C-alpha positions in Angstrom: -61.5 144.5 109.6 -62.6 141.7 107.3 -62.8 142.6 103.7 -63.8 140.1 101.0 -62.9 140.4 97.3 -64.7 138.0 94.9 -65.2 137.7 91.2 -64.6 135.4 88.2 -61.2 134.3 86.9 -59.3 137.2 85.2 -61.3 140.0 86.8 -58.2 141.5 88.4 -58.7 140.2 91.9 -55.0 139.2 92.5 -53.7 142.5 91.2 -56.3 144.5 93.3 -56.1 142.6 96.5 -52.4 143.1 96.9 -52.9 146.8 96.9 -55.9 146.7 99.2 -54.2 144.5 101.7 -51.2 146.8 101.8 -53.4 149.9 102.1 -55.2 148.6 105.1 -52.4 146.4 106.6 -54.5 143.3 106.2 -53.3 139.7 105.9 -54.2 138.4 102.3 -55.7 135.0 102.3 -56.4 133.8 98.7 -58.7 130.8 97.9 -57.2 130.7 94.4 -53.7 130.3 95.7 -54.8 127.5 98.0 -56.7 125.8 95.1 -53.7 126.1 92.7 -51.4 124.7 95.4 -53.7 121.8 96.0 -53.8 121.2 92.2 -50.0 121.4 91.9 -49.5 119.0 94.7 -51.5 116.4 92.7 -49.6 117.3 89.5 -52.6 119.0 87.9 -53.6 122.2 86.2 -56.4 124.2 87.7 -58.8 123.2 84.8 -57.9 119.5 85.5 -58.3 119.9 89.2 -61.6 121.6 88.6 -62.8 118.6 86.6 -61.7 116.3 89.5 -63.6 118.5 91.9 -66.7 117.9 90.0 -66.5 114.2 91.1 -64.8 114.7 94.4 -66.9 117.3 96.2 -64.5 117.1 99.2 -62.0 119.3 97.3 -64.3 122.2 97.4 -65.6 121.6 100.8 -62.2 121.5 102.3 -61.1 124.6 100.7 -64.4 126.4 101.5 -64.4 125.3 105.2 -60.9 126.6 105.5 -61.8 130.0 104.0 -65.0 130.3 106.1 -63.0 129.4 109.4 -60.5 132.3 108.5 -63.4 134.7 108.0 -65.1 133.7 111.4 -62.0 133.4 113.5 -59.4 136.0 112.4 -59.1 139.6 112.4 -57.5 142.1 110.0 -57.9 139.8 106.9 -58.6 140.4 103.2 -60.3 137.2 102.0 -60.1 136.5 98.3 -62.0 133.8 96.5 -64.9 133.3 94.1 -67.1 132.7 97.1 -65.3 134.9 99.8 -68.4 137.1 100.2 -70.7 134.3 100.6 -68.4 132.2 102.9 -67.6 135.2 105.2 -71.3 135.9 105.3 -72.3 138.7 107.8 -68.9 138.5 109.4 -67.5 140.5 106.6 -67.2 144.3 107.1 -67.3 145.0 103.3 -67.8 142.6 100.5 -66.4 143.6 97.0 -67.1 142.0 93.7 -64.8 142.5 90.7 -65.7 141.5 87.1 -65.1 142.2 83.5 -66.6 140.9 80.2 -65.6 137.3 79.7 -63.6 138.2 76.5 -61.5 140.8 78.5 -60.9 138.2 81.3 -59.9 135.4 78.9 -57.4 137.7 77.2 -55.9 138.6 80.6 -55.7 134.8 81.4 -54.2 134.0 78.1 -51.4 136.6 78.6 -50.8 135.5 82.2 -50.7 131.8 81.4 -49.1 132.1 77.9 -51.9 130.4 75.9 -54.1 131.4 73.1 -57.1 133.7 73.8 -59.4 131.0 72.3 -58.1 128.3 74.6 -58.4 130.6 77.6 -62.0 131.7 76.7 -63.1 128.0 76.3 -61.4 126.9 79.6 -62.8 130.1 81.4 -66.4 129.3 80.3 -65.9 125.7 81.2 -64.6 126.5 84.6 -67.3 129.0 85.4 -70.1 126.7 84.4 -68.6 123.8 86.5 -68.1 126.0 89.5 -71.6 127.6 89.2 -73.2 124.1 89.3 -71.1 123.0 92.3 -71.8 126.2 94.3 -75.5 125.7 93.7 -75.5 122.1 94.5 -73.3 122.2 97.5 -74.4 125.4 99.4 -77.4 126.7 97.4 -75.4 129.7 96.3 -76.4 131.4 92.9 -72.9 132.9 92.0 -74.7 135.3 89.7 -76.6 136.9 92.5 -74.6 140.0 93.4 -77.0 141.4 95.9 -74.8 140.7 98.9 -72.0 142.8 97.6 -71.4 146.3 98.8 -69.4 147.2 95.7 -69.5 145.6 92.3 -66.9 146.9 89.8 -66.3 146.3 86.1 -62.4 146.3 86.1 -62.4 146.6 82.3 -63.6 150.2 82.6 -60.5 151.5 84.6 -56.8 150.9 84.5 -55.0 148.4 86.6 -53.7 151.2 88.8 -57.1 152.9 89.2 -59.1 149.8 90.3 -57.3 149.6 93.7 -57.6 153.4 94.2 -61.3 153.3 93.6 -61.8 150.5 96.1 -59.5 152.0 98.5 -61.4 155.2 98.5 -64.7 153.2 98.9 -63.2 151.4 102.0 -61.8 154.6 103.5 -65.1 156.4 103.1 -67.0 153.6 104.9 -68.2 154.8 108.3 -69.6 151.9 110.5 -71.4 154.5 112.6 -73.3 155.7 109.6 -73.9 152.1 108.3 -77.7 151.6 107.9 -77.3 147.9 107.1 -75.8 145.5 104.8 -77.6 142.9 102.7 -77.8 139.7 104.8 -76.4 136.4 103.5 -79.3 134.1 103.5 -80.3 130.7 102.3 -76.7 129.3 102.2 -76.2 125.8 103.4 -72.5 125.8 104.9 -72.4 122.0 104.4 -68.7 121.2 104.6 
């Protein structure tokens, strides 16, 4: 089984995917972890590394190529990244999108990273705008287009404990024999 979990920063992906990976005995591969590791290797924050990525497109392309390869070549994986659903494409069994209002997400980020909510909000907006432009430019992906996702969930509406339960129930209820078709991933240029 290949599950993808995508969504913007602070949506609760990391918290949720740990529970999902455990529930379905899947290996968890996180694009965010890989990105932060690459930033740390260069002595940079994620925001600084994002700025560098604006001028050095190979950073995104290398990360995204690695994630797409995992999606196409490995089994029993939960792939988590902003673009996981798009990168896995039709290879994914189910594509999940997690989100929350930006103010909620910024507050979560502020708490997690011990910074002010105002700083987190400004950085989150800047990061999302930067990433959206790059995704469109590199791959013709409109990150705001959620049509490819099988489930889109506002994580601000349920508790941190309930969100994984909701998604676990959705995955458990999925019956491939009754599947009448997923939305195809079209128009993407996998130009790595």
